[in-house]
Short mmCIF file of the C-alpha atoms (twelve columns), coordinates in Angstrom:
data_MODEL
# 
_entry.id   MODEL 
# 
loop_
_atom_site.group_PDB 
_atom_site.id 
_atom_site.type_symbol 
_atom_site.label_atom_id 
_atom_site.label_alt_id 
_atom_site.label_comp_id 
_atom_site.label_asym_id 
_atom_site.label_seq_id 
_atom_site.Cartn_x 
_atom_site.Cartn_y 
_atom_site.Cartn_z 
_atom_site.pdbx_PDB_model_num 
ATOM 1  C CA . MET A 1  11.597  13.309  1.604   1 
ATOM 2  C CA . ASN A 2  8.791   14.850  -0.420  1 
ATOM 3  C CA . ALA A 3  5.049   14.647  0.182   1 
ATOM 4  C CA . THR A 4  4.549   11.667  -2.139  1 
ATOM 5  C CA . GLU A 5  7.197   9.635   -0.318  1 
ATOM 6  C CA . ALA A 6  5.619   10.507  3.033   1 
ATOM 7  C CA . LYS A 7  2.193   9.412   1.774   1 
ATOM 8  C CA . GLY A 8  3.799   6.193   0.553   1 
ATOM 9  C CA . ASN A 9  5.240   5.494   3.996   1 
ATOM 10 C CA . LEU A 10 1.856   6.180   5.568   1 
ATOM 11 C CA . THR A 11 0.092   3.901   3.066   1 
ATOM 12 C CA . GLU A 12 2.626   1.161   3.750   1 
ATOM 13 C CA . GLN A 13 2.063   1.382   7.510   1 
ATOM 14 C CA . LYS A 14 -1.709  1.429   7.004   1 
ATOM 15 C CA . GLY A 15 -1.435  -1.752  4.935   1 
ATOM 16 C CA . ARG A 16 0.620   -3.495  7.609   1 
ATOM 17 C CA . LEU A 17 -1.907  -2.493  10.260  1 
ATOM 18 C CA . LYS A 18 -4.772  -3.886  8.144   1 
ATOM 19 C CA . GLN A 19 -2.897  -7.167  7.799   1 
ATOM 20 C CA . LYS A 20 -2.387  -7.469  11.544  1 
ATOM 21 C CA . PHE A 21 -6.024  -6.668  12.255  1 
ATOM 22 C CA . ALA A 22 -7.139  -9.160  9.596   1 
ATOM 23 C CA . GLY A 23 -5.083  -11.836 11.341  1 
ATOM 24 C CA . LEU A 24 -6.863  -11.127 14.603  1 
ATOM 25 C CA . VAL A 25 -10.357 -11.354 13.135  1 
ATOM 26 C CA . ASN A 26 -9.571  -14.078 10.556  1 
ATOM 27 C CA . ASN A 27 -10.551 -11.986 7.531   1 
ATOM 28 C CA . ASP A 28 -8.688  -13.091 4.400   1 
ATOM 29 C CA . GLN A 29 -10.133 -10.342 2.213   1 
ATOM 30 C CA . LEU A 30 -8.942  -7.625  4.593   1 
ATOM 31 C CA . PHE A 31 -5.508  -9.260  4.730   1 
ATOM 32 C CA . ALA A 32 -5.212  -9.204  0.929   1 
ATOM 33 C CA . GLU A 33 -6.344  -5.588  0.870   1 
ATOM 34 C CA . GLY A 34 -3.664  -4.714  3.429   1 
ATOM 35 C CA . LYS A 35 -1.004  -6.551  1.433   1 
ATOM 36 C CA . LYS A 36 -1.972  -4.589  -1.678  1 
ATOM 37 C CA . GLU A 37 -1.826  -1.276  0.206   1 
ATOM 38 C CA . GLU A 38 1.556   -2.155  1.659   1 
ATOM 39 C CA . MET A 39 2.911   -2.944  -1.817  1 
ATOM 40 C CA . PHE A 40 1.611   0.330   -3.275  1 
ATOM 41 C CA . GLY A 41 3.029   2.213   -0.290  1 
ATOM 42 C CA . LYS A 42 6.489   0.726   -0.756  1 
ATOM 43 C CA . HIS A 43 6.498   1.579   -4.452  1 
ATOM 44 C CA . GLN A 44 5.076   5.038   -3.839  1 
ATOM 45 C CA . ALA A 45 7.765   5.835   -1.275  1 
ATOM 46 C CA . GLY A 46 10.559  4.362   -3.385  1 
ATOM 47 C CA . LEU A 47 9.598   5.802   -6.746  1 
ATOM 48 C CA . GLY A 48 7.918   9.013   -5.626  1 
ATOM 49 C CA . GLN A 49 4.894   8.340   -7.867  1 
ATOM 50 C CA . THR A 50 1.261   8.820   -6.890  1 
ATOM 51 C CA . LYS A 51 -0.929  5.803   -6.135  1 
ATOM 52 C CA . GLU A 52 -3.086  6.451   -9.198  1 
ATOM 53 C CA . LYS A 53 -0.047  6.628   -11.475 1 
ATOM 54 C CA . LEU A 54 1.278   3.360   -10.048 1 
ATOM 55 C CA . LYS A 55 -2.098  1.677   -10.627 1 
ATOM 56 C CA . LYS A 56 -2.037  2.874   -14.236 1 
ATOM 57 C CA . ILE A 57 1.498   1.497   -14.710 1 
ATOM 58 C CA . THR A 58 0.629   -1.912  -13.227 1 
ATOM 59 C CA . ALA A 59 -2.594  -2.120  -15.223 1 
ATOM 60 C CA . SER A 60 -0.655  -1.633  -18.464 1 
ATOM 61 C CA . LEU A 61 1.574   -4.643  -17.691 1 
# 
C-alpha cells in the first residue's frame, strides 16, 4: 500500500464519519459532503490517484 492509497482509506473513513454525524444532527448538506468524500476516498485507494487528479477526471466527463 502506497501513501496515496493510505490517504484514500483515510478520506473514505472521514467521509463515513461525516455521514454518521450528519445523521445525528439532521444536516443534509454535511451528509452529502461526507458521501462525496467517501466516494473520492474509495477511488483514490483503488486507483492510487490523488484527489485533485480524480476531480479533474470527473470534471472532464
